TORDRENRO-308527 format. One line per 3 residues: their letters; for each residue y, z, x of N, C-alpha, C. Coordinates in steps of 0.02 Angstrom, whole numbers. Atoms other than C-alpha are relative to their C-alpha. Layout:
BEGIN
A> Y Z X Y Z X Y Z X ~ ...
***
This chain:
BEGIN
MEM> -26 57 -39 -1149 -1303 -1631 36 26 62 ~ -36 -18 -61 -1090 -1290 -1451 75 -8 -10 ~ -72 0 12 -905 -1252 -1441 32 -65 20
EKR> -31 62 -22 -861 -1407 -1342 -13 -57 -50 ~ 17 51 49 -954 -1519 -1465 37 12 -65 ~ -34 -18 62 -877 -1426 -1611 73 -24 2
LEV> -70 21 -7 -700 -1455 -1548 6 -76 2 ~ 0 73 -4 -742 -1636 -1509 -6 -31 -69 ~ 10 26 67 -803 -1666 -1687 63 11 -42
ISE> -60 -15 39 -653 -1579 -1765 57 -45 20 ~ -53 43 -24 -535 -1677 -1655 -8 -72 -23 ~ 13 69 24 -618 -1842 -1704 14 -6 -75
LAQ> -10 3 73 -606 -1798 -1890 73 12 -19 ~ -69 -16 16 -426 -1735 -1881 42 -62 -8 ~ -43 58 12 -297 -1853 -1951 71 23 -18
KTE> -70 -14 12 -109 -1855 -1960 18 -14 -72 ~ -25 10 68 -34 -1830 -2134 69 32 -6 ~ -66 -30 12 131 -1774 -2209 -5 73 -21
SKI> 7 -69 24 60 -1607 -2268 16 50 54 ~ -21 -53 -46 117 -1444 -2189 -43 62 -11 ~ 39 -62 0 26 -1283 -2144 43 55 28
VLI> -33 -60 -26 103 -1111 -2124 -53 55 9 ~ 48 -53 -17 -6 -981 -2036 40 63 18 ~ -37 -62 -11 66 -805 -2049 -50 53 24
VFD> 46 -50 -29 -18 -676 -1936 36 67 3 ~ -22 -70 -5 18 -492 -1970 -44 34 53 ~ 39 -29 -55 -38 -417 -1804 -29 68 -20
GLG> 32 -64 15 -165 -278 -1831 1 19 -73 ~ -8 -14 71 -151 -294 -2021 -57 41 -30 ~ 58 -33 31 -327 -236 -2064 1 76 11
DIP> 0 -73 -4 -352 -50 -2098 -58 28 -40 ~ 52 -34 38 -468 77 -2176 33 53 -45 ~ -31 -48 47 -435 194 -2325 7 69 31
IAE> -12 -68 -23 -362 366 -2290 9 45 -62 ~ 1 -43 59 -391 509 -2413 69 25 -19 ~ -65 -29 15 -217 584 -2397 50 -50 -27
FDG> -42 52 29 -142 417 -2450 -35 -32 -60 ~ 35 22 61 -239 407 -2614 -59 -45 15 ~ 60 40 -17 -387 331 -2524 14 -73 8
KTP> -19 70 -5 -292 171 -2492 20 -18 72 ~ -26 26 -62 -246 62 -2344 75 -16 -10 ~ -70 21 8 -64 17 -2308 7 -65 -38
LES> -3 65 34 -99 -160 -2369 -13 9 -75 ~ 14 -12 71 -173 -96 -2533 59 33 -35 ~ -53 -38 31 -26 19 -2564 67 -36 0
AKK> -65 33 -8 116 -97 -2510 20 -39 -62 ~ -29 41 53 230 -175 -2640 17 -68 31 ~ -4 66 -32 211 -358 -2595 -7 -54 -54
PNM> 7 46 58 247 -466 -2748 -17 -71 19 ~ 15 69 -19 240 -630 -2654 -73 -9 20 ~ 70 4 -19 70 -597 -2576 -46 12 -59
TSL> 40 -12 60 5 -529 -2740 -4 -62 -44 ~ -2 62 39 61 -686 -2831 -43 -54 32 ~ 41 50 -36 -18 -796 -2698 -74 15 -8
ARS> 71 -18 2 -182 -699 -2703 -33 -23 -64 ~ 29 17 64 -207 -741 -2886 -16 -74 -8 ~ 16 71 2 -213 -926 -2849 -25 -25 68
SSL> 22 17 -68 -290 -922 -2674 -73 16 11 ~ 66 -20 -23 -457 -915 -2588 9 60 47 ~ -3 -61 -40 -486 -743 -2512 -66 11 37
GLM> 60 -15 -37 -609 -681 -2382 13 49 56 ~ -5 -43 -60 -642 -576 -2227 -20 -41 61 ~ 12 40 -60 -641 -643 -2050 -13 46 60
DPI> 14 -35 -62 -720 -580 -1889 35 -36 57 ~ -37 34 -54 -599 -617 -1745 -45 -22 58 ~ 47 18 -54 -741 -617 -1616 -71 -5 -28
APG> 66 -4 31 -905 -562 -1696 -6 69 -31 ~ 7 -66 31 -964 -417 -1806 -11 55 52 ~ 7 -57 -45 -943 -252 -1715 39 -4 64
ITP> -38 9 -62 -836 -323 -1574 74 14 -13 ~ -72 -15 6 -661 -249 -1555 40 -47 45 ~ -37 49 -40 -541 -386 -1499 67 25 24
GSG> -69 -6 -20 -384 -379 -1397 41 -53 -36 ~ -43 47 35 -234 -474 -1463 -9 -71 26 ~ 10 67 -28 -262 -619 -1343 -61 -35 -28
PGH> 60 30 29 -443 -653 -1393 5 -10 -75 ~ -6 7 72 -399 -623 -1575 38 -62 -19 ~ -39 60 15 -268 -760 -1574 -35 -64 24
LGI> 37 59 -23 -374 -879 -1472 -49 -23 -53 ~ 48 17 52 -508 -872 -1607 35 -32 -60 ~ -37 28 56 -379 -904 -1743 20 -72 14
FGY> -21 68 -19 -317 -1058 -1649 -59 -47 12 ~ 59 42 -7 -496 -1121 -1632 -29 -5 70 ~ 26 -2 -68 -526 -1083 -1448 -48 60 6
DPL> 50 -53 -3 -685 -983 -1418 22 54 50 ~ -23 -52 -46 -625 -816 -1345 -54 24 48 ~ 54 -19 -45 -796 -785 -1268 -6 -48 59
KNE> 4 50 -54 -779 -943 -1164 68 -13 33 ~ -67 8 -28 -591 -936 -1133 31 69 9 ~ -26 -67 -13 -556 -766 -1059 67 -5 36
IGR> -67 6 -26 -370 -755 -1032 32 70 2 ~ -31 -65 -7 -289 -598 -964 70 2 -29 ~ -66 -7 30 -133 -530 -1045 56 -11 50
GLI> -52 12 -50 -40 -543 -881 26 -71 -2 ~ -20 71 2 -40 -733 -891 41 -15 -63 ~ -34 19 62 11 -746 -1073 66 39 -9
EGL> -65 -35 2 145 -610 -1059 50 -36 45 ~ -44 34 -46 216 -700 -908 25 -66 -27 ~ -20 62 32 216 -867 -997 51 12 -55
GIG> -44 -15 56 302 -785 -1144 71 14 21 ~ -68 -12 -24 452 -735 -1038 24 -56 45 ~ -22 58 -38 459 -903 -950 -15 1 74
FEF> 17 -1 -72 382 -857 -782 -38 -64 18 ~ 32 62 -22 331 -1013 -686 -58 16 46 ~ 60 -16 -38 152 -988 -627 -20 -57 47
TEE> 30 48 -45 69 -1074 -480 -75 14 4 ~ 73 -9 -8 -115 -1093 -433 -16 59 45 ~ 12 -55 -46 -95 -952 -308 14 68 -32
DVA> -23 -62 32 -44 -820 -437 -56 37 -35 ~ 40 -45 43 -136 -672 -512 50 46 -34 ~ -47 -39 39 -43 -583 -651 -36 56 -37
ARF> 25 -54 42 -67 -419 -742 57 28 -41 ~ -49 -34 41 25 -341 -886 -2 74 16 ~ 1 -73 -9 79 -161 -867 40 35 -54
NFA> -38 -47 40 136 -17 -974 31 51 47 ~ -24 -61 -30 254 112 -906 -35 57 -36 ~ 37 -56 27 160 275 -931 24 65 33
TMD> -19 -66 -27 179 461 -898 -63 37 22 ~ 55 -41 -25 64 564 -789 26 69 18 ~ -20 -68 -17 65 751 -755 -8 11 75
SSG> 1 -15 -72 68 838 -586 -69 -8 31 ~ 68 9 -27 -122 822 -570 -20 -74 3 ~ 16 72 1 -115 632 -594 -32 -23 -63
AII> 30 20 64 -187 634 -770 52 -34 -44 ~ -45 36 45 -110 512 -893 8 41 -64 ~ -12 -39 61 -28 608 -1036 34 -41 -54
DRR> -29 46 50 60 462 -1123 -7 -70 28 ~ 15 67 -25 -3 283 -1102 59 -48 -10 ~ -56 45 13 161 209 -1165 68 31 16
AGR> -62 -33 -20 290 330 -1096 49 9 -58 ~ -43 -10 58 355 366 -1270 31 -64 -26 ~ -28 66 18 383 179 -1296 75 -3 19
IES> -69 -1 -24 541 187 -1190 36 -65 -19 ~ -40 57 21 682 70 -1236 1 -55 53 ~ 0 57 -45 695 -103 -1161 50 6 57
NEA> -52 -6 -53 856 -66 -1066 -23 44 57 ~ 24 -46 -51 779 80 -974 -58 -30 39 ~ 57 30 -33 617 -11 -938 21 -57 46
ALL> -24 55 -41 712 -162 -872 31 26 65 ~ -29 -30 -60 808 -50 -750 -55 24 47 ~ 55 -23 -42 645 26 -688 -35 -60 34
CGA> 30 61 -30 571 -149 -662 44 -26 57 ~ -46 22 -52 726 -196 -564 -4 42 62 ~ 6 -45 -57 710 -43 -454 -64 -11 39
IQE> 64 14 -33 527 -80 -418 3 -66 38 ~ -4 65 -32 562 -263 -380 43 2 63 ~ -45 -6 -58 703 -216 -262 -35 28 61
KIK> 33 -35 -55 588 -107 -157 -68 -29 19 ~ 66 29 -15 424 -204 -169 5 -76 -8 ~ -4 73 2 435 -387 -124 -62 -34 28
EID> 60 29 -31 275 -413 -24 -49 55 18 ~ 54 -46 -19 108 -325 2 -56 -40 30 ~ 56 35 -34 -23 -384 127 6 -76 -2
GAK> -11 72 -1 54 -556 134 6 -32 -68 ~ -7 26 68 62 -574 -55 71 13 -25 ~ -65 -10 32 231 -602 -136 -10 37 -66
VFV> 6 -41 60 260 -478 -277 59 -14 -46 ~ -52 12 50 356 -521 -436 -10 51 -57 ~ 2 -50 54 395 -382 -561 51 -21 -52
RHV> -44 22 54 467 -435 -729 -9 44 -61 ~ 2 -36 63 512 -337 -883 -18 -49 -56 ~ 17 41 58 438 -403 -1046 38 24 -62
KEH> -34 -29 58 492 -291 -1190 -22 72 -6 ~ 13 -72 8 506 -105 -1224 -33 27 63 ~ 32 -34 -57 383 -12 -1109 -46 -46 40
RGV> 48 46 -30 290 -169 -1054 33 -47 51 ~ -24 47 -50 307 -280 -903 -58 -40 29 ~ 50 43 -33 215 -405 -793 11 5 76
VVF> -3 7 -73 173 -403 -608 -42 -60 20 ~ 35 59 -24 122 -563 -518 -6 6 76 ~ 13 3 -72 41 -567 -346 -14 -72 18
RKK> 6 71 -20 58 -735 -259 -25 -4 72 ~ 29 8 -67 -58 -770 -113 -58 -49 -6 ~ 53 50 3 -173 -916 -78 -69 32 7
GIG> 70 -20 -6 -357 -883 -111 -18 65 -34 ~ 18 -63 32 -346 -719 -208 -24 -13 -71 ~ 29 7 67 -442 -694 -370 26 52 -48
GNL> -25 -45 51 -400 -609 -533 -54 34 -40 ~ 56 -29 37 -570 -538 -581 -3 75 13 ~ -4 -73 -6 -524 -354 -595 3 31 -70
PDT> -7 -34 65 -544 -231 -740 68 35 -3 ~ -63 -35 10 -396 -136 -811 1 67 38 ~ -7 -68 -25 -328 20 -729 19 49 -56
DPQ> -16 -41 59 -276 83 -902 -65 31 -25 ~ 62 -32 23 -407 214 -952 -9 -1 -75 ~ 2 5 73 -367 185 -1137 -3 67 -35
KTG> -5 -67 30 -356 373 -1166 38 45 47 ~ -39 -46 -40 -257 520 -1105 -43 58 26 ~ 35 -58 -27 -307 674 -1006 -40 -14 63
IPQ> 36 18 -62 -384 578 -860 45 -46 42 ~ -41 44 -42 -312 483 -711 -12 -74 -18 ~ 12 71 9 -290 295 -716 -58 -22 44
LEP> 60 24 -33 -438 193 -656 17 -37 64 ~ -9 38 -63 -459 119 -483 -8 -74 -13 ~ 10 73 5 -438 -71 -469 -62 -20 40
IPL> 64 17 -33 -617 -125 -430 -11 -75 -5 ~ 12 72 2 -649 -307 -380 -69 -15 -28 ~ 64 19 30 -786 -392 -481 -31 -60 34
DEK> 29 53 -41 -811 -533 -356 34 1 68 ~ -25 -1 -69 -779 -569 -173 73 -23 5 ~ -67 29 -3 -622 -671 -204 53 50 -23
SKP> -48 -47 28 -541 -525 -295 7 64 42 ~ -6 -60 -43 -565 -396 -156 70 7 28 ~ -69 -8 -24 -394 -433 -77 48 20 -56
TAE> -43 -17 56 -314 -422 -249 -6 74 -17 ~ 10 -72 14 -390 -249 -277 38 42 50 ~ -36 -38 -51 -318 -187 -112 76 -5 -10
ITK> -72 9 15 -147 -261 -153 20 43 -59 ~ -15 -39 60 -154 -179 -324 3 74 15 ~ -1 -71 -18 -197 -8 -252 65 19 35
KFI> -62 -14 -37 -50 -16 -133 61 -7 -45 ~ -56 9 47 64 -79 -271 8 62 -43 ~ -4 -59 42 21 68 -384 25 60 40
YQV> -21 -56 -43 42 191 -240 76 -3 13 ~ -72 7 -14 214 122 -198 42 10 -63 ~ -36 -10 63 268 118 -381 5 75 -16
NAI> -1 -73 14 218 301 -402 51 35 44 ~ -49 -30 -45 324 344 -251 72 -14 -23 ~ -67 19 24 474 250 -321 18 39 -63
LSG> -13 -33 64 457 334 -492 -10 76 3 ~ 13 -73 -6 417 509 -425 64 39 -16 ~ -57 -40 20 529 646 -490 20 -9 -72
RNY> -15 12 70 539 572 -664 -48 41 -44 ~ 42 -38 46 474 676 -810 -43 -44 -45 ~ 38 48 41 413 521 -902 9 -69 32
ANT> -1 67 -30 382 338 -861 0 5 76 ~ 4 -11 -72 329 393 -687 -60 -34 32 ~ 53 42 -28 184 272 -664 -6 -61 -45
LLL> 14 57 44 116 111 -737 -75 -13 -1 ~ 71 15 11 -53 55 -805 -7 -75 -7 ~ 9 73 -2 -115 -122 -771 -57 -22 -46
RGF> 50 28 45 -210 -228 -897 1 -76 5 ~ 3 72 10 -269 -406 -916 15 -41 62 ~ -7 41 -60 -280 -473 -738 -23 -71 -15
SSN> 18 69 15 -284 -662 -744 33 -48 49 ~ -28 57 -37 -260 -820 -642 22 -52 -51 ~ -25 52 45 -176 -973 -715 -57 -46 -24
IEL> 50 46 28 -284 -1080 -832 35 -48 -48 ~ -26 47 49 -259 -1224 -953 -48 -3 -60 ~ 39 10 61 -317 -1244 -1133 10 -71 -25
PSF> -11 65 32 -345 -1407 -1227 61 3 -46 ~ -61 1 40 -185 -1458 -1315 -15 7 -74 ~ 6 -11 72 -174 -1392 -1493 21 -63 -38
ERL> -25 61 33 -75 -1547 -1540 -50 -57 4 ~ 49 54 -7 -205 -1668 -1471 -64 15 -38 ~ 62 -19 34 -352 -1571 -1542 4 -13 -75
YKL> -4 -1 73 -289 -1562 -1720 48 -51 -31 ~ -49 51 24 -162 -1705 -1732 57 33 -39 ~ -54 -37 31 -29 -1578 -1776 60 3 46
KPC> -60 -14 -39 149 -1550 -1720 16 74 -12 ~ -2 -72 14 146 -1360 -1699 62 34 25 ~ -57 -40 -17 286 -1234 -1694 -20 74 -4
AIA> 15 -71 -1 271 -1049 -1648 64 40 -7 ~ -57 -44 12 389 -915 -1711 -24 71 8 ~ 21 -69 -15 371 -740 -1639 57 38 31
TYP> -51 -42 -31 476 -594 -1582 -23 26 68 ~ 26 -31 -60 361 -532 -1444 -25 -52 50 ~ 15 51 -50 338 -627 -1280 -74 -19 6
MYK> 70 17 -9 148 -615 -1272 -23 -56 -45 ~ 23 49 49 125 -718 -1429 34 -67 11 ~ -32 62 -22 251 -845 -1369 -39 -30 58
GLA> 40 24 -55 147 -856 -1211 -65 -32 -21 ~ 62 29 27 -14 -886 -1307 13 -68 -31 ~ -17 64 32 70 -1021 -1409 18 -53 52
KLA> -19 47 -53 143 -1101 -1253 -63 -25 36 ~ 62 19 -34 -29 -1100 -1171 -38 -52 -42 ~ 33 48 44 -95 -1195 -1323 41 -64 -9
GMR> -41 60 4 47 -1321 -1308 45 -3 -61 ~ -46 -1 57 150 -1265 -1458 72 2 25 ~ -71 -7 -13 338 -1280 -1461 20 70 -24
VVQ> -15 -69 16 404 -1101 -1458 75 8 -15 ~ -69 -14 19 562 -1050 -1550 23 63 37 ~ -26 -57 -37 670 -933 -1445 54 35 -41
GCN> -56 -36 29 793 -799 -1497 -13 40 -62 ~ 16 -40 60 700 -713 -1639 -16 72 20 ~ 12 -70 -14 707 -523 -1635 -16 41 -63
TLE> 14 -35 63 687 -477 -1819 -38 -46 -47 ~ 35 40 50 586 -533 -1969 47 -48 -35 ~ -50 44 32 744 -603 -2047 14 -61 44
EEA> -12 56 -46 775 -710 -1892 -60 -46 3 ~ 59 42 3 595 -770 -1897 -1 -43 -63 ~ -3 38 63 614 -820 -2079 52 -56 4
KAL> -53 50 -7 776 -911 -2038 -24 -57 46 ~ 27 51 -45 688 -1002 -1894 -49 -45 -35 ~ 47 40 40 552 -1059 -2014 38 -52 -41
EEN> -41 46 40 684 -1135 -2127 33 -54 43 ~ -39 46 -42 785 -1214 -1987 -43 -53 34 ~ 44 46 -36 634 -1297 -1905 -48 -37 -47
WEN> 48 25 49 548 -1351 -2066 -12 -76 5 ~ 6 73 1 581 -1538 -2053 -31 -28 64 ~ 19 26 -66 527 -1553 -1871 -74 10 18
FDF> 69 -17 -18 348 -1487 -1876 -44 -1 -63 ~ 45 -3 58 193 -1488 -1986 -49 58 5 ~ 40 -61 -6 109 -1329 -1923 44 55 28
FFV> -42 -56 -20 196 -1161 -1911 -43 63 9 ~ 32 -65 -14 122 -1006 -1828 56 51 2 ~ -52 -52 4 229 -856 -1878 -34 68 11
HIK> 32 -62 -20 187 -690 -1797 43 60 -19 ~ -34 -62 17 231 -516 -1861 -32 56 40 ~ 28 -46 -50 209 -383 -1727 -8 72 -24
KTD> -5 -73 7 254 -212 -1795 -52 33 -45 ~ 57 -30 35 105 -189 -1911 -48 30 51 ~ 44 -24 -52 4 -168 -1752 28 63 34
SAG> -31 -57 -33 128 -50 -1669 -5 63 -44 ~ 4 -57 46 131 61 -1824 -72 26 -4 ~ 70 -21 1 -59 63 -1830 -19 40 62
EDG> 15 -35 -63 -70 114 -1647 33 69 2 ~ -33 -65 3 52 256 -1682 -28 44 -55 ~ 27 -38 56 -50 311 -1833 50 10 -56
NWD> -55 -9 48 104 286 -1941 -14 -44 -62 ~ 21 35 61 35 236 -2112 61 -26 -39 ~ -60 20 37 206 233 -2196 37 -58 33
AKK> -35 54 -36 283 124 -2061 -38 -66 -6 ~ 40 61 6 139 0 -2071 9 -30 -69 ~ -12 23 69 159 -11 -2260 69 -33 -5
KVI> -68 26 3 346 -40 -2237 5 -69 32 ~ -2 65 -34 319 -183 -2113 -32 -54 -44 ~ 33 48 46 199 -267 -2236 48 -20 -56
EEG> -47 14 54 330 -253 -2373 58 -44 25 ~ -55 40 -28 467 -322 -2259 -23 -71 16 ~ 27 66 -14 355 -466 -2205 -7 -41 -64
DRT> 6 34 65 322 -508 -2388 69 -23 -24 ~ -67 15 25 508 -503 -2429 35 -55 40 ~ -35 48 -43 563 -611 -2282 -42 -63 13
IVS> 38 59 -24 431 -726 -2207 -42 -31 -55 ~ 42 28 53 308 -744 -2351 44 -32 -54 ~ -46 27 49 452 -770 -2472 28 -68 21
TAL> -27 63 -26 526 -906 -2362 -52 -55 -1 ~ 54 50 1 358 -994 -2343 -12 -25 -71 ~ 10 21 70 337 -996 -2532 55 -48 -23
KKK> -56 43 20 509 -1073 -2556 -7 -70 29 ~ 7 65 -32 467 -1214 -2435 -58 -41 -29 ~ 55 33 36 309 -1255 -2535 -44 -44 46
PEV> 47 39 -41 191 -1310 -2395 -65 -10 -37 ~ 65 12 32 23 -1381 -2443 -48 59 12 ~ 45 -56 -16 -64 -1233 -2358 41 59 27
ICI> -24 -63 -28 -12 -1053 -2332 -60 43 15 ~ 54 -46 -19 -131 -939 -2237 32 65 25 ~ -23 -66 -24 -101 -752 -2213 -61 38 24
TAD> 58 -35 -28 -216 -654 -2099 23 44 58 ~ -15 -42 -57 -225 -548 -1941 -44 -19 59 ~ 39 14 -60 -288 -560 -1763 -53 54 12
HST> 48 -55 -5 -379 -393 -1776 23 55 -48 ~ -19 -59 38 -377 -229 -1871 25 54 47 ~ -23 -59 -37 -278 -78 -1810 7 57 -49
PCK> -3 -53 50 -323 66 -1926 43 59 24 ~ -43 -57 -17 -194 206 -1930 -41 62 17 ~ 43 -59 -13 -335 334 -1933 -28 -1 71
LKS> 29 6 -67 -404 267 -1768 53 -7 54 ~ -56 10 -47 -235 229 -1685 -18 -49 56 ~ 21 50 -50 -314 80 -1596 -27 -61 -36
HSW> 35 59 27 -385 -94 -1621 -70 22 -20 ~ 68 -17 21 -552 -91 -1710 -40 -64 -14 ~ 48 54 12 -703 -200 -1752 0 -24 -72
HPV> 2 17 71 -666 -210 -1938 25 -71 -11 ~ -23 68 15 -650 -386 -2009 69 2 -32 ~ -69 3 25 -476 -442 -2061 4 -39 -65
PVL> -8 37 63 -417 -500 -2233 30 -69 13 ~ -25 69 -6 -383 -686 -2256 18 -26 -69 ~ -22 35 61 -286 -779 -2390 15 -72 19
IHS> -16 71 -9 -284 -970 -2399 21 -28 -67 ~ -28 28 62 -173 -1048 -2531 11 -75 9 ~ -8 72 -2 -182 -1235 -2563 -19 -28 -69
PAS> 22 30 63 -209 -1357 -2707 -76 1 -9 ~ 73 -1 4 -395 -1345 -2665 -29 70 1 ~ 24 -69 -2 -406 -1154 -2670 -48 14 -57
IPS> 46 -24 52 -546 -1070 -2766 14 74 -9 ~ -18 -70 8 -471 -907 -2830 -54 40 -35 ~ 46 -45 36 -565 -756 -2894 15 -3 -74
DES> -10 0 72 -590 -742 -3081 23 69 -25 ~ -24 -66 20 -527 -561 -3080 74 -4 -17 ~ -69 5 23 -364 -539 -3175 49 41 42
NID> -44 -45 -38 -295 -399 -3065 -7 -9 75 ~ 14 12 -71 -333 -480 -2897 63 12 41 ~ -55 -13 -46 -224 -430 -2749 -24 -18 70
FSE> 17 13 -69 -219 -465 -2563 -11 67 35 ~ 17 -63 -32 -310 -318 -2485 -69 -7 32 ~ 64 3 -34 -459 -279 -2376 -59 -2 -48
RQC> 57 -5 46 -574 -231 -2519 -4 -59 -48 ~ 2 58 45 -523 -372 -2634 -20 -63 38 ~ 21 58 -40 -543 -498 -2493 -75 1 12
ARG> 73 -6 -10 -720 -431 -2468 -38 -32 -58 ~ 33 30 59 -759 -501 -2643 24 -72 -11 ~ -30 65 10 -666 -665 -2617 -48 -58 10
TLG> 43 59 0 -735 -841 -2627 -11 -29 70 ~ 12 24 -69 -718 -874 -2439 -58 37 33 ~ 52 -40 -31 -845 -739 -2402 24 29 66
RFN> -16 -26 -67 -852 -673 -2224 -18 -53 52 ~ 11 55 -46 -833 -798 -2083 31 16 68 ~ -26 -9 -68 -791 -813 -1898 68 -34 7
ALD> -67 27 -10 -613 -846 -1839 -1 -73 22 ~ 4 69 -23 -670 -1009 -1758 -4 -50 -58 ~ 3 44 59 -693 -1078 -1935 68 -6 -35
LMP> -63 -1 37 -513 -1044 -1986 38 -66 5 ~ -38 62 -7 -428 -1199 -1914 -32 -58 -39 ~ 30 53 42 -556 -1320 -1992 13 11 -75
LLL> -14 -14 70 -530 -1232 -2159 72 -18 -18 ~ -70 16 14 -341 -1249 -2146 12 -75 0 ~ -7 72 -3 -352 -1431 -2095 -29 -33 -62
SNA> 32 29 60 -471 -1470 -2238 42 12 -62 ~ -42 -16 58 -362 -1381 -2365 64 -40 -1 ~ -60 40 -4 -215 -1483 -2303 -14 -75 -3
GKL> 19 71 2 -311 -1647 -2318 5 -34 66 ~ -9 27 -67 -310 -1671 -2131 -67 -10 38 ~ 65 13 -31 -498 -1684 -2095 -38 -54 -38
AKF> 39 53 31 -593 -1844 -2130 -72 22 -11 ~ 70 -15 13 -772 -1846 -2192 -42 -9 63 ~ 45 6 -57 -909 -1819 -2063 -61 -41 -19
GA> 59 41 13 -1041 -1955 -2062 9 -46 -60 ~ -3 52 53 -1080 -2094 -2186 -8 31 -68
***
């Protein structure tokens, strides 16, 4: 079914009820077994009594965020979860990071996310994240860059810190396009990539970007680390259909990291501010319980640990998420609890991957496995009653399990 028609049908069938849905997304949760850790994934090894208990009375399965074999970024991964086709709604991380920190975009803006990075004397990138420098230091660097670069070729330049080693740059000039690939080479030992325009409208943006990088390198010269930046996710401002209107839901987003707040804001969700820890996210879920019927709760550090190849840290985040957020969701007793991921980030690969992600859906209509020792893990989900499905099917499944989708046809 064509995506537009699909959304139209789902929207027509959606109905307002008193039931509540909690969607918990462990960023980068999926993994692959590692021999030195008893051939297990962090999820398989983690002590997670709440998720284990849920798994025994839930429908389990595997989900492809984009399609089999396709490695998704976090933006496309979440778009699919929310029911927006990521292949037809290409949204650069610059836009969603900027939205997440409250930047007010105009139609004349092109945004890109950046990492502070470290390059050697030959210009080769030796650390794509500059050792994950602390937010305070990165914010000072952003301030220094903004102070010295305010305009390039008639384009106003806005430099904003996001969190840790990440920031956003926005170029504002009438008529410029945002169709450029990343300058981040995605590996070390080589220079960053040239900003190459992919259409005529983006040629001025490419020239502005080249000059911006050159000037930034001059400002940061002399530093042993965080002496350059890598740009990703160029994007102009776009609009998505309202999540609330599509699904007849009153949605709330709870996240610690700005990008996911930006994605939620783009979908029209109400975003809770001020959460910096899992405990604060769990508290926000409790405090906002009576005001909403759909809760998107995001857990970031499973992904960060996977990218660092830190198996133990990833296991620990899963355990902390179970103790705080999953525990709180269980206490509130919503009609539907879903636990999943936007993509896999295997510790062995230290990057996002194409592997499908585990999915748990708990509701009065769940069809659990008949295995007595069932748990929430990649391999057990592979044998679950949901089978393997595309992320675009997740929202209809959640709505149906919550009794929020009417029958189609006579």
